[in-house]
C-alpha distance (Angstrom), angle and dihedral (degrees) to the residues before:
residue distance angle dihedral
M1 . . .
A2 3.68 . .
L3 3.79 117.9 .
M4 3.80 128.5 -113.3
I5 3.82 135.3 -161.3
T6 3.81 115.8 -128.0
D7 3.71 128.3 -143.0
E8 3.84 90.3 -96.8
C9 3.84 85.6 79.4
I10 3.86 110.8 126.5
N11 3.82 94.7 -164.1
C12 3.77 92.3 -116.4
D13 3.77 91.2 158.1
V14 3.85 97.9 -135.6
C15 3.78 99.0 111.0
E16 3.79 100.3 55.0
P17 3.89 98.2 64.7
E18 3.79 91.0 45.3
C19 3.76 95.9 61.1
P20 3.77 109.4 99.1
N21 3.73 93.5 -160.6
S22 3.76 97.9 47.9
A23 3.83 89.0 -121.0
I24 3.83 93.7 140.8
S25 3.71 120.8 79.6
Q26 3.88 137.8 158.8
G27 3.81 111.0 -88.4
E28 3.72 125.3 -163.5
E29 3.79 93.7 -80.8
I30 3.86 107.0 2.3
Y31 3.83 140.2 7.6
E32 3.77 116.4 -73.8
I33 3.73 135.3 -160.4
N34 3.87 121.3 -134.5
P35 3.83 103.4 -137.8
D36 3.77 90.1 -155.5
K37 3.92 89.5 65.3
C38 3.84 99.3 32.6
T39 3.84 112.2 103.4
E40 3.81 94.0 163.3
C41 3.85 81.9 -112.0
V42 3.78 90.5 -67.7
G43 3.85 103.9 159.1
H44 3.65 92.7 26.8
Y45 3.80 112.2 48.1
D46 3.88 139.2 0.5
K47 3.85 92.8 -115.1
P48 3.75 134.0 31.2
Q49 3.74 105.1 -91.0
C50 3.80 96.4 -149.9
Q51 3.83 90.1 59.0
E52 3.86 90.3 47.6
V53 3.79 93.6 56.2
C54 3.82 101.6 33.9
P55 3.88 106.2 112.8
I56 3.86 94.3 -157.1
D57 3.88 101.6 36.8
C58 3.78 95.8 -122.2
I59 3.76 96.5 145.5
P60 3.77 112.0 89.5
F61 3.80 130.8 160.2
N62 3.76 114.5 -76.4
P63 3.85 107.8 -117.1
D64 3.72 90.6 -161.2
V65 3.79 94.3 59.4
R66 3.77 110.0 54.6
E67 3.81 119.1 179.3
T68 3.81 134.8 165.2
H69 3.82 122.0 -128.3
D70 3.81 86.8 -105.2
Q71 3.84 91.4 54.1
L72 3.79 90.3 47.4
M73 3.74 90.9 51.9
A74 3.82 91.8 47.6
K75 3.85 88.9 52.1
Y76 3.85 90.0 48.3
L77 3.80 90.1 51.3
R78 3.81 90.6 51.3
L79 3.73 92.5 45.9
V80 3.80 93.3 54.5
G81 3.75 93.5 40.9
S82 3.82 98.5 -110.2
G83 3.78 99.9 106.7
K84 3.82 138.4 70.6
K85 3.75 117.8 -111.2
């Protein structure tokens, strides 16, 4: 699964710089996560870094974007240029 940011987001700006895939960006009202870039930090860290730093725990798993660990690793490899499309 990719992650998502809920409307409880307070725009504190701590999650965006922590994302190793640049999947987080400022939306119209709150930060947003691009599911095409989110690997839940697979390939980079053991835990999603945005969840680790979020002061209000508003970054749950996105139930609409379900992916296995292998799929997340394949996405990571594509994003860093080491995998085949």
